[in-house]
C-alpha positions as a Markdown table, in Angstrom:
| # | Residue | x | y | z |
|---|---|---|---|---|
| 1 | Met | -4.1 | 6.0 | 20.4 |
| 2 | Val | -5.3 | 3.7 | 23.3 |
| 3 | Ser | -2.8 | 1.1 | 21.9 |
| 4 | Asp | 0.4 | -0.7 | 22.9 |
| 5 | Arg | 1.7 | -0.1 | 19.4 |
| 6 | Pro | 3.8 | 3.1 | 18.9 |
| 7 | Lys | 1.8 | 5.7 | 17.2 |
| 8 | Val | 4.0 | 6.0 | 14.1 |
| 9 | Leu | 3.5 | 2.3 | 13.4 |
| 10 | His | -0.3 | 2.6 | 13.1 |
| 11 | Arg | -1.3 | 2.2 | 9.4 |
| 12 | Leu | -2.8 | 4.7 | 7.0 |
| 13 | Ala | -3.7 | 3.3 | 3.6 |
| 14 | Gly | -2.1 | 0.0 | 4.5 |
| 15 | Lys | 1.2 | 1.6 | 5.4 |
| 16 | Ala | 2.8 | 2.7 | 8.7 |
| 17 | Leu | 2.6 | 6.4 | 9.3 |
| 18 | Leu | 6.4 | 6.6 | 9.6 |
| 19 | Arg | 6.8 | 4.7 | 6.3 |
| 20 | His | 4.8 | 7.4 | 4.5 |
| 21 | Val | 7.2 | 10.0 | 5.8 |
| 22 | Leu | 10.3 | 8.0 | 4.9 |
| 23 | Asp | 9.0 | 7.3 | 1.4 |
| 24 | Ala | 8.4 | 11.1 | 0.9 |
| 25 | Ala | 11.9 | 11.8 | 2.2 |
| 26 | Arg | 13.5 | 9.2 | 0.0 |
| 27 | Gln | 12.0 | 10.9 | -3.2 |
| 28 | Leu | 14.1 | 14.0 | -2.3 |
| 29 | Ala | 17.3 | 12.0 | -2.6 |
| 30 | Pro | 18.8 | 12.9 | 0.8 |
| 31 | Ala | 22.4 | 12.3 | 1.7 |
| 32 | Lys | 21.2 | 10.9 | 5.0 |
| 33 | Thr | 17.9 | 9.9 | 6.7 |
| 34 | Cys | 17.8 | 9.9 | 10.4 |
| 35 | Val | 14.9 | 8.8 | 12.6 |
| 36 | Val | 14.7 | 9.8 | 16.3 |
| 37 | Tyr | 12.5 | 7.4 | 18.2 |
| 38 | Gly | 11.6 | 7.0 | 21.8 |
| 39 | Tyr | 8.2 | 5.6 | 22.9 |
| 40 | Gly | 8.0 | 1.9 | 22.2 |
| 41 | Gly | 11.8 | 1.4 | 22.2 |
| 42 | Ser | 13.2 | -0.9 | 19.5 |
| 43 | Ala | 9.7 | -1.8 | 18.2 |
| 44 | Val | 9.9 | 1.1 | 15.7 |
| 45 | Pro | 13.2 | 0.3 | 14.0 |
| 46 | Gln | 12.4 | -3.4 | 14.1 |
| 47 | Ala | 9.1 | -2.9 | 12.3 |
| 48 | Ile | 10.4 | -0.5 | 9.7 |
| 49 | Asp | 13.6 | -2.4 | 9.1 |
| 50 | Asp | 15.2 | 0.1 | 6.7 |
| 51 | Pro | 18.9 | -0.2 | 6.3 |
| 52 | Ala | 19.1 | 3.3 | 4.7 |
| 53 | Val | 17.9 | 4.9 | 8.0 |
| 54 | Ile | 20.1 | 6.0 | 10.8 |
| 55 | Trp | 18.2 | 5.3 | 14.1 |
| 56 | Val | 18.7 | 7.5 | 17.1 |
| 57 | Asn | 17.1 | 6.7 | 20.5 |
| 58 | Gln | 15.7 | 9.6 | 22.5 |
| 59 | Ala | 15.6 | 7.8 | 25.8 |
| 60 | Val | 13.9 | 10.7 | 27.6 |
| 61 | Gln | 11.5 | 12.8 | 25.6 |
| 62 | Leu | 12.3 | 16.5 | 26.4 |
| 63 | Gly | 10.8 | 18.1 | 23.3 |
| 64 | Thr | 11.5 | 18.6 | 19.6 |
| 65 | Gly | 14.7 | 20.6 | 20.1 |
| 66 | His | 16.0 | 17.9 | 22.4 |
| 67 | Ala | 15.1 | 15.2 | 19.8 |
| 68 | Leu | 17.2 | 17.0 | 17.1 |
| 69 | Gln | 20.0 | 17.4 | 19.6 |
| 70 | Gln | 20.2 | 13.6 | 19.9 |
| 71 | Ala | 20.4 | 13.4 | 16.1 |
| 72 | Leu | 23.1 | 16.1 | 15.7 |
| 73 | Pro | 26.1 | 13.8 | 15.7 |
| 74 | Ser | 24.6 | 11.9 | 12.8 |
| 75 | Leu | 23.9 | 14.9 | 10.6 |
| 76 | Asp | 26.1 | 16.7 | 8.1 |
| 77 | Lys | 27.4 | 20.1 | 9.2 |
| 78 | Glu | 26.7 | 21.6 | 5.7 |
| 79 | Gly | 23.7 | 21.5 | 3.4 |
| 80 | Val | 20.1 | 21.6 | 4.7 |
| 81 | Thr | 18.5 | 19.6 | 7.5 |
| 82 | Leu | 14.8 | 18.9 | 6.7 |
| 83 | Val | 12.8 | 18.2 | 9.8 |
| 84 | Leu | 9.7 | 16.0 | 9.3 |
| 85 | Tyr | 7.4 | 14.3 | 11.8 |
| 86 | Gly | 6.5 | 10.6 | 11.9 |
| 87 | Asp | 2.9 | 11.3 | 12.7 |
| 88 | Val | 2.4 | 13.8 | 9.8 |
| 89 | Pro | 2.2 | 11.3 | 6.9 |
| 90 | Leu | 0.7 | 13.1 | 3.9 |
| 91 | Thr | 3.0 | 16.1 | 3.2 |
| 92 | Arg | 3.4 | 16.2 | -0.6 |
| 93 | Asn | 6.8 | 15.8 | -2.2 |
| 94 | Glu | 6.1 | 18.9 | -4.3 |
| 95 | Thr | 5.7 | 20.9 | -1.1 |
| 96 | Leu | 8.9 | 19.6 | 0.5 |
| 97 | Ala | 10.9 | 20.2 | -2.8 |
| 98 | Glu | 9.7 | 23.8 | -2.8 |
| 99 | Met | 10.9 | 24.2 | 0.8 |
| 100 | Leu | 14.3 | 22.9 | -0.1 |
| 101 | Glu | 14.5 | 25.2 | -3.2 |
| 102 | Leu | 13.9 | 28.2 | -0.9 |
| 103 | Ala | 16.6 | 27.0 | 1.5 |
| 104 | Arg | 19.3 | 26.6 | -1.1 |
| 105 | Asp | 20.8 | 30.0 | -0.4 |
| 106 | Gly | 21.1 | 29.5 | 3.4 |
| 107 | Ala | 17.6 | 30.6 | 4.6 |
| 108 | Leu | 15.7 | 28.9 | 7.3 |
| 109 | Val | 12.4 | 27.8 | 5.8 |
| 110 | Leu | 9.1 | 27.1 | 7.7 |
| 111 | Leu | 6.1 | 25.3 | 6.4 |
| 112 | Thr | 3.1 | 27.4 | 7.7 |
| 113 | Val | -0.6 | 27.5 | 7.1 |
| 114 | Glu | -3.5 | 29.7 | 8.2 |
| 115 | Leu | -6.3 | 28.0 | 10.2 |
| 116 | Ser | -9.6 | 29.3 | 11.2 |
| 117 | Gln | -9.3 | 27.4 | 14.5 |
| 118 | Pro | -5.5 | 27.6 | 15.4 |
| 119 | Asp | -5.9 | 26.5 | 19.0 |
| 120 | Gly | -3.0 | 24.3 | 20.1 |
| 121 | Tyr | -0.6 | 25.3 | 17.4 |
| 122 | Gly | 2.4 | 27.6 | 17.7 |
| 123 | Arg | 1.8 | 31.0 | 16.1 |
| 124 | Ile | 4.0 | 32.7 | 13.5 |
| 125 | Val | 4.8 | 36.2 | 14.9 |
| 126 | Arg | 5.7 | 38.7 | 12.2 |
| 127 | Gly | 7.1 | 42.2 | 12.3 |
| 128 | Asp | 5.5 | 45.3 | 10.7 |
| 129 | Asp | 7.3 | 44.5 | 7.5 |
| 130 | Gly | 5.9 | 41.0 | 7.4 |
| 131 | Ala | 9.2 | 39.3 | 8.2 |
| 132 | Val | 9.0 | 36.3 | 10.6 |
| 133 | Leu | 10.4 | 37.3 | 14.0 |
| 134 | Arg | 9.7 | 34.2 | 16.1 |
| 135 | Ile | 7.3 | 31.4 | 16.9 |
| 136 | Val | 5.3 | 31.3 | 20.1 |
| 137 | Glu | 3.8 | 28.1 | 21.4 |
| 138 | His | 0.1 | 28.2 | 22.2 |
| 139 | Lys | 0.6 | 27.6 | 25.9 |
| 140 | Asp | 3.1 | 30.5 | 26.1 |
| 141 | Ala | 1.2 | 32.9 | 23.8 |
| 142 | Thr | -0.5 | 36.1 | 25.0 |
| 143 | Ala | -4.2 | 36.6 | 24.2 |
| 144 | Arg | -3.2 | 38.8 | 21.3 |
| 145 | Glu | -0.8 | 36.3 | 19.9 |
| 146 | Arg | -3.4 | 33.5 | 20.1 |
| 147 | Lys | -5.6 | 35.5 | 17.6 |
| 148 | Ile | -2.9 | 35.0 | 14.9 |
| 149 | Pro | -4.3 | 32.5 | 12.3 |
| 150 | Glu | -0.9 | 31.6 | 10.8 |
| 151 | Ile | 0.5 | 28.5 | 12.5 |
| 152 | Asn | 3.7 | 26.6 | 12.6 |
| 153 | Thr | 3.4 | 23.0 | 11.2 |
| 154 | Gly | 6.8 | 22.0 | 12.8 |
| 155 | Ile | 8.2 | 21.1 | 9.4 |
| 156 | Met | 11.2 | 23.2 | 8.6 |
| 157 | Ala | 14.4 | 23.3 | 6.5 |
| 158 | Ile | 17.4 | 24.4 | 8.6 |
| 159 | Pro | 20.8 | 25.5 | 7.2 |
| 160 | Gly | 23.3 | 22.9 | 8.4 |
| 161 | Gly | 26.1 | 25.4 | 9.1 |
| 162 | His | 24.1 | 27.0 | 11.9 |
| 163 | Leu | 22.4 | 23.9 | 13.4 |
| 164 | Ala | 24.9 | 22.9 | 16.0 |
| 165 | Cys | 25.3 | 26.4 | 17.4 |
| 166 | Trp | 21.6 | 27.1 | 17.6 |
| 167 | Leu | 20.8 | 23.7 | 19.2 |
| 168 | Gly | 23.4 | 24.4 | 21.8 |
| 169 | Gln | 21.7 | 27.6 | 22.8 |
| 170 | Leu | 18.3 | 26.0 | 23.5 |
| 171 | Arg | 16.7 | 26.5 | 26.9 |
| 172 | Asn | 13.7 | 24.9 | 28.5 |
| 173 | Asp | 12.4 | 27.9 | 30.5 |
| 174 | Asn | 8.8 | 27.6 | 29.3 |
| 175 | Val | 5.5 | 26.3 | 30.5 |
| 176 | Gln | 6.1 | 22.7 | 29.4 |
| 177 | Gly | 9.8 | 22.6 | 30.5 |
| 178 | Glu | 10.8 | 21.4 | 27.0 |
| 179 | Tyr | 13.4 | 22.3 | 24.5 |
| 180 | Tyr | 11.5 | 23.8 | 21.7 |
| 181 | Leu | 12.9 | 23.5 | 18.2 |
| 182 | Thr | 10.8 | 26.6 | 17.3 |
| 183 | Asp | 13.2 | 28.7 | 19.4 |
| 184 | Leu | 15.7 | 28.4 | 16.4 |
| 185 | Ile | 13.6 | 31.0 | 14.5 |
| 186 | Gly | 14.4 | 33.8 | 17.0 |
| 187 | Met | 18.1 | 32.8 | 16.9 |
| 188 | Ala | 18.1 | 32.9 | 13.1 |
| 189 | Val | 16.6 | 36.4 | 13.1 |
| 190 | Gln | 19.2 | 37.5 | 15.7 |
| 191 | Asp | 22.0 | 36.1 | 13.5 |
| 192 | Gly | 20.6 | 37.8 | 10.3 |
| 193 | Val | 19.7 | 34.5 | 8.7 |
| 194 | Pro | 16.6 | 35.0 | 6.4 |
| 195 | Val | 13.5 | 33.2 | 7.7 |
| 196 | Leu | 11.1 | 32.3 | 4.8 |
| 197 | Thr | 7.8 | 30.6 | 4.8 |
| 198 | Cys | 6.3 | 28.1 | 2.4 |
| 199 | His | 2.6 | 27.1 | 2.3 |
| 200 | Pro | 1.1 | 23.7 | 1.3 |
| 201 | Arg | -1.5 | 23.5 | -1.4 |
| 202 | His | -3.8 | 21.5 | 0.8 |
| 203 | Gln | -4.4 | 21.8 | 4.6 |
| 204 | Trp | -4.4 | 18.0 | 4.9 |
| 205 | Glu | -0.7 | 17.9 | 4.1 |
| 206 | Ile | 0.1 | 19.2 | 7.6 |
| 207 | Leu | -2.4 | 17.2 | 9.7 |
| 208 | Gly | -0.9 | 15.1 | 12.4 |
| 209 | Ile | -2.5 | 12.1 | 14.1 |
| 210 | Asn | -3.0 | 11.8 | 17.9 |
| 211 | Ser | -6.1 | 9.5 | 18.1 |
| 212 | Lys | -7.9 | 6.7 | 16.2 |
| 213 | Ala | -10.6 | 9.3 | 15.3 |
| 214 | Gln | -7.9 | 11.5 | 13.6 |
| 215 | Leu | -6.4 | 8.4 | 11.9 |
| 216 | Ala | -9.8 | 7.4 | 10.5 |
| 217 | Glu | -10.4 | 11.0 | 9.3 |
| 218 | Leu | -7.1 | 11.2 | 7.5 |
| 219 | Glu | -7.7 | 7.8 | 6.0 |
| 220 | Arg | -10.9 | 9.1 | 4.3 |
| 221 | Leu | -9.0 | 12.3 | 3.2 |
| 222 | Tyr | -6.3 | 10.1 | 1.6 |
| 223 | Gln | -8.8 | 7.8 | -0.1 |
| 224 | Gly | -10.8 | 10.8 | -1.3 |
| 225 | Glu | -7.8 | 12.3 | -2.9 |
| 226 | Thr | -6.8 | 9.0 | -4.4 |
| 227 | Ala | -10.3 | 8.6 | -5.9 |
| 228 | Arg | -10.2 | 12.1 | -7.4 |
| 229 | Asn | -6.9 | 11.3 | -9.1 |
| 230 | Leu | -8.3 | 8.1 | -10.5 |
| 231 | Leu | -11.3 | 9.9 | -11.9 |
| 232 | Glu | -9.1 | 12.5 | -13.5 |
| 233 | Gln | -7.2 | 9.6 | -15.2 |
| 234 | Gly | -10.5 | 8.4 | -16.7 |
| 235 | Val | -11.3 | 5.5 | -14.3 |
| 236 | Thr | -15.0 | 4.9 | -13.7 |
| 237 | Leu | -15.7 | 4.6 | -10.0 |
| 238 | Ala | -19.3 | 3.6 | -9.1 |
| 239 | Asp | -18.9 | 5.5 | -5.9 |
| 240 | Pro | -15.7 | 7.5 | -5.2 |
| 241 | Ala | -16.4 | 7.4 | -1.5 |
| 242 | Arg | -16.3 | 3.6 | -1.4 |
| 243 | Ile | -12.9 | 2.6 | -2.7 |
| 244 | Asp | -9.7 | 1.9 | -0.7 |
| 245 | Val | -6.2 | 2.0 | -2.2 |
| 246 | Arg | -3.6 | 0.7 | 0.1 |
| 247 | Gly | -0.6 | 0.9 | -2.1 |
| 248 | Glu | -0.3 | 1.7 | -5.8 |
| 249 | Leu | -3.1 | 1.3 | -8.3 |
| 250 | Val | -2.3 | 1.8 | -12.0 |
| 251 | Cys | -5.2 | 1.8 | -14.5 |
| 252 | Gly | -5.4 | 1.7 | -18.2 |
| 253 | Lys | -8.2 | 3.2 | -20.3 |
| 254 | Asp | -11.9 | 2.5 | -19.7 |
| 255 | Val | -11.3 | 0.7 | -16.4 |
| 256 | Ala | -14.5 | 0.4 | -14.3 |
| 257 | Ile | -14.5 | -0.3 | -10.5 |
| 258 | Asp | -17.6 | -1.0 | -8.5 |
| 259 | Val | -18.2 | -0.2 | -4.8 |
| 260 | Asn | -16.3 | -1.4 | -1.8 |
| 261 | Cys | -13.2 | -2.7 | -3.6 |
| 262 | Val | -9.8 | -2.8 | -1.9 |
| 263 | Phe | -6.5 | -2.6 | -3.7 |
| 264 | Glu | -3.4 | -3.5 | -1.8 |
| 265 | Gly | 0.3 | -3.4 | -2.7 |
| 266 | Ser | 1.0 | -3.0 | -6.4 |
| 267 | Val | -2.0 | -3.5 | -8.6 |
| 268 | Val | -2.1 | -3.0 | -12.4 |
| 269 | Leu | -5.4 | -3.0 | -14.3 |
| 270 | Gly | -5.2 | -3.0 | -18.1 |
| 271 | Asp | -7.5 | -1.4 | -20.6 |
| 272 | Asp | -11.2 | -2.3 | -20.4 |
| 273 | Val | -10.8 | -4.2 | -17.1 |
| 274 | Ser | -13.9 | -4.2 | -14.8 |
| 275 | Val | -13.8 | -5.0 | -11.1 |
| 276 | Gly | -17.1 | -6.0 | -9.5 |
| 277 | Ala | -18.3 | -4.9 | -6.1 |
| 278 | Asn | -16.6 | -6.1 | -2.9 |
| 279 | Cys | -13.4 | -7.4 | -4.5 |
| 280 | Val | -10.0 | -7.4 | -2.9 |
| 281 | Leu | -6.9 | -7.3 | -5.2 |
| 282 | Arg | -3.4 | -7.6 | -3.7 |
| 283 | Asn | -0.2 | -7.4 | -5.8 |
| 284 | Val | -2.0 | -8.4 | -9.0 |
| 285 | Ser | -1.6 | -7.6 | -12.6 |
| 286 | Val | -4.7 | -7.9 | -14.8 |
| 287 | Ala | -4.5 | -7.7 | -18.6 |
| 288 | Gln | -6.9 | -6.1 | -21.1 |
| 289 | Gly | -10.6 | -6.9 | -21.1 |
| 290 | Thr | -10.6 | -9.1 | -18.0 |
| 291 | Arg | -13.8 | -9.1 | -16.0 |
| 292 | Ile | -13.6 | -9.7 | -12.2 |
| 293 | Glu | -17.1 | -10.5 | -10.8 |
| 294 | Pro | -18.2 | -9.4 | -7.3 |
| 295 | Phe | -16.8 | -10.9 | -4.0 |
| 296 | Ser | -13.6 | -12.2 | -5.6 |
| 297 | Leu | -10.2 | -12.2 | -3.8 |
| 298 | Leu | -7.0 | -12.1 | -5.9 |
| 299 | Asp | -3.6 | -12.3 | -4.3 |
| 300 | Glu | -0.1 | -12.3 | -5.8 |
| 301 | Ala | -1.3 | -13.4 | -9.2 |
| 302 | Arg | -1.0 | -12.5 | -12.8 |
| 303 | Leu | -4.0 | -12.6 | -15.1 |
| 304 | Gly | -4.0 | -12.5 | -18.9 |
| 305 | Ala | -6.4 | -10.8 | -21.3 |
| 306 | His | -10.2 | -11.4 | -21.5 |
| 307 | Asn | -10.4 | -13.6 | -18.4 |
| 308 | Arg | -13.7 | -14.0 | -16.5 |
| 309 | Ile | -13.2 | -14.4 | -12.7 |
| 310 | Gly | -15.9 | -15.1 | -10.1 |
| 311 | Pro | -18.1 | -14.3 | -8.5 |
| 312 | Phe | -16.8 | -15.6 | -5.2 |
| 313 | Ala | -13.5 | -16.8 | -6.7 |
| 314 | Arg | -10.2 | -16.9 | -4.8 |
| 315 | Ile | -7.0 | -16.6 | -6.8 |
| 316 | Arg | -4.0 | -17.3 | -4.5 |
| 317 | Pro | -0.3 | -16.5 | -4.7 |
| 318 | Gly | 1.7 | -18.0 | -7.5 |
| 319 | Thr | -1.2 | -18.3 | -9.9 |
| 320 | Val | -0.8 | -17.3 | -13.6 |
| 321 | Leu | -3.8 | -17.3 | -15.8 |
| 322 | Gln | -3.3 | -16.9 | -19.6 |
| 323 | Asp | -5.9 | -15.4 | -21.9 |
| 324 | Glu | -9.6 | -16.2 | -22.1 |
| 325 | Val | -9.6 | -18.3 | -18.9 |
| 326 | His | -12.8 | -18.7 | -17.0 |
| 327 | Ile | -12.7 | -19.1 | -13.2 |
| 328 | Gly | -16.2 | -19.4 | -11.8 |
| 329 | Asn | -18.0 | -19.2 | -8.5 |
| 330 | Phe | -16.4 | -20.7 | -5.4 |
| 331 | Val | -13.3 | -21.8 | -7.3 |
| 332 | Glu | -9.9 | -21.6 | -5.6 |
| 333 | Ile | -6.7 | -21.5 | -7.5 |
| 334 | Lys | -3.3 | -21.7 | -5.8 |
| 335 | Asn | 0.2 | -21.7 | -7.2 |
| 336 | Ser | -1.0 | -22.9 | -10.6 |
| 337 | Gln | -0.6 | -22.0 | -14.3 |
| 338 | Val | -3.8 | -22.2 | -16.4 |
| 339 | Asp | -3.3 | -21.8 | -20.1 |
| 340 | Thr | -5.4 | -20.1 | -22.7 |
| 341 | Gly | -9.1 | -21.0 | -23.1 |
| 342 | Ser | -9.4 | -23.3 | -20.1 |
| 343 | Lys | -12.4 | -23.2 | -17.8 |
| 344 | Ile | -12.9 | -24.0 | -14.1 |
| 345 | Asn | -16.4 | -22.8 | -13.6 |
| 346 | His | -17.8 | -24.2 | -10.3 |
| 347 | Leu | -16.9 | -25.2 | -6.8 |
| 348 | Ser | -13.4 | -26.5 | -7.4 |
| 349 | Tyr | -9.9 | -26.4 | -5.9 |
| 350 | Val | -6.9 | -26.4 | -8.2 |
| 351 | Gly | -3.6 | -26.2 | -6.3 |
| 352 | Asp | 0.1 | -26.7 | -7.4 |
| 353 | Ser | -1.1 | -27.6 | -10.9 |
| 354 | Thr | -0.2 | -27.0 | -14.5 |
| 355 | Val | -3.3 | -26.8 | -16.7 |
| 356 | Gly | -3.0 | -26.8 | -20.5 |
| 357 | Lys | -5.0 | -25.0 | -23.2 |
| 358 | Gly | -8.7 | -25.6 | -23.7 |
| 359 | Val | -9.1 | -27.7 | -20.6 |
| 360 | Asn | -12.5 | -28.1 | -18.9 |
| 361 | Ile | -12.6 | -28.9 | -15.2 |
| 362 | Gly | -16.0 | -29.8 | -13.9 |
| 363 | Ala | -17.7 | -28.8 | -10.7 |
| 364 | Gly | -16.3 | -30.1 | -7.4 |
| 365 | Thr | -13.0 | -31.1 | -8.8 |
| 366 | Ile | -10.1 | -31.2 | -6.3 |
| 367 | Thr | -6.4 | -31.5 | -7.0 |
| 368 | Cys | -5.2 | -33.4 | -3.9 |
| 369 | Asn | -1.8 | -31.8 | -3.7 |
| 370 | Tyr | -0.8 | -32.5 | -0.1 |
| 371 | Asp | 0.0 | -35.9 | 1.3 |
| 372 | Gly | 0.3 | -34.6 | 4.9 |
| 373 | Val | 4.0 | -33.9 | 4.6 |
| 374 | Asn | 4.8 | -32.7 | 1.1 |
| 375 | Lys | 3.2 | -30.8 | -1.7 |
| 376 | His | 2.9 | -32.5 | -5.1 |
| 377 | Arg | 2.1 | -31.3 | -8.6 |
| 378 | Thr | -0.8 | -32.2 | -10.9 |
| 379 | Val | -0.4 | -31.8 | -14.7 |
| 380 | Ile | -3.5 | -31.6 | -16.9 |
| 381 | Glu | -2.5 | -31.4 | -20.5 |
| 382 | Asp | -4.2 | -29.6 | -23.4 |
| 383 | Gly | -7.8 | -30.4 | -24.2 |
| 384 | Ala | -8.4 | -32.6 | -21.2 |
| 385 | Phe | -11.9 | -32.9 | -19.8 |
| 386 | Ile | -12.3 | -33.5 | -16.1 |
| 387 | Gly | -15.7 | -34.7 | -15.0 |
| 388 | Ser | -17.5 | -33.3 | -12.0 |
| 389 | Asp | -16.6 | -34.4 | -8.4 |
| 390 | Thr | -13.2 | -35.7 | -9.4 |
| 391 | Gln | -10.2 | -36.0 | -7.2 |
| 392 | Leu | -6.8 | -35.9 | -8.8 |
| 393 | Val | -4.3 | -37.3 | -6.3 |
| 394 | Ala | -0.9 | -35.7 | -7.0 |
| 395 | Pro | 1.6 | -36.4 | -8.3 |
| 396 | Val | -0.5 | -37.3 | -11.4 |
| 397 | Thr | -0.7 | -36.4 | -15.0 |
| 398 | Val | -3.8 | -36.3 | -17.2 |
| 399 | Gly | -2.8 | -36.7 | -20.8 |
| 400 | Arg | -3.6 | -34.6 | -23.7 |
| 401 | Gly | -7.2 | -34.8 | -24.8 |
| 402 | Ala | -8.0 | -37.3 | -22.0 |
| 403 | Thr | -11.4 | -37.5 | -20.3 |
| 404 | Ile | -11.9 | -38.3 | -16.6 |
| 405 | Gly | -15.4 | -39.7 | -15.8 |
| 406 | Ala | -17.4 | -37.9 | -13.2 |
| 407 | Gly | -16.9 | -39.0 | -9.6 |
| 408 | Ser | -13.5 | -40.5 | -10.2 |
| 409 | Thr | -10.5 | -40.7 | -7.9 |
| 410 | Val | -7.4 | -40.7 | -10.1 |
| 411 | Thr | -4.3 | -41.9 | -8.5 |
| 412 | Arg | -2.3 | -43.0 | -11.6 |
| 413 | Asp | -1.5 | -41.1 | -14.8 |
| 414 | Ala | -4.5 | -41.0 | -17.2 |
| 415 | Pro | -3.5 | -41.7 | -20.8 |
| 416 | Ala | -4.0 | -39.2 | -23.6 |
| 417 | Glu | -7.2 | -39.3 | -25.7 |
| 418 | Glu | -8.8 | -42.0 | -23.5 |
| 419 | Leu | -11.6 | -42.2 | -21.0 |
| 420 | Thr | -10.4 | -42.9 | -17.5 |
| 421 | Leu | -12.8 | -43.5 | -14.6 |
| 422 | Ser | -12.7 | -45.1 | -11.1 |
| 423 | Arg | -16.1 | -45.4 | -9.8 |
| 424 | Thr | -15.4 | -48.9 | -8.6 |
| 425 | Arg | -11.8 | -49.3 | -9.6 |
| 426 | Gln | -9.7 | -47.2 | -12.0 |
| 427 | Thr | -10.3 | -48.4 | -15.5 |
| 428 | Thr | -9.2 | -47.1 | -18.9 |
| 429 | Val | -11.6 | -47.8 | -21.8 |
| 430 | Ala | -9.4 | -48.4 | -24.8 |
| 431 | Gly | -10.5 | -46.9 | -28.1 |
| 432 | Trp | -13.2 | -44.7 | -26.5 |
| 433 | Lys | -14.0 | -41.6 | -28.5 |
| 434 | Arg | -15.3 | -38.4 | -27.0 |
| 435 | Pro | -18.7 | -37.3 | -28.3 |
| 436 | Val | -18.7 | -34.6 | -31.0 |
| 437 | Lys | -21.1 | -31.7 | -30.6 |
| 438 | Val | -23.9 | -32.0 | -33.2 |
| 439 | Lys | -24.4 | -28.8 | -35.2 |
| 440 | Lys | -28.0 | -27.5 | -35.1 |
């Protein structure tokens, strides 16, 4: 991997390779989950930090059989031991469940696949009756055996009652001087234990990662499969080759997603939501009919129905937008609640604020929420109008229906239904009435 980071901690679709495997295992409801780690030392358990995992250190790496020997004291003597690999991240749960079903009556079950180019893989050697006899590693195989297209993926379900005995019989008299887990197949045949095979629906389920190039290839395979699933659900993708889902994306009906969008964590898009090109959404819920314009970044936020966001908007964590809210170009919202029908259309920063219904915030407005030590809150009540280039120095409240004149710096509460401005000094104009739009 040309990296100081342990291979299983490299990320696929925004998640560590090992985390993909653990999540797949967890869906099978195992009695125990044990991870054998070696390279990188404690970096792996520290990064994964999963209390449900039993961690076993393989201080010296002497092969897959040796790895399972280290885990043996932590495993149950009955049931089935399912062996997975931390660098094979995309095996489907349906495939693993099928293996376990075959193993219920005490068989040893192998996940195998036929490859047109099987070089490097262990070959499945069968008898004249088609029964599995053994697995031979590529380096130990004869020229005839190397022509066998069926390969061992390494994923297997082993009957727990035989595991300790078989592991105790492993020897390392092979080209690599390692203890091969695959030698268990010959032992099972010798002991009269049925050896069955299961085949994945897709070859990408068994692909492992040993380089950045393979990681990139598997990333595109994963994203392609995700895009196909979205299309089958009725989502409109401008280009299925240009979408990245790094978590879970749930879409309602008639959702449209333009090119180069990234979805991270848990993202929910309601009916009729559209996402413009080059947007990033991270842990966001978006209600029906909302339109997100290009180049917008939304993070840890909740959006109501029929909002219009962007282009070039940034919605930061803790933000809640109600219905029919407009957040325009180069507007940043952080840890704020904006109520129904309010508009912040241009070049503004609204942080740590509570904005009421029907508020209009003019271009260049800033809520000055930080005094250098502490954060303070700004409250803008229903129907207020904030003129352009205004600074609201928190803590401060703009009253219901109040108007702030353009270019003002407001350091004290502005009374309701009045005009407040501070171009020279802060002044309140008593009795001032806001102009009423003349109907044409």
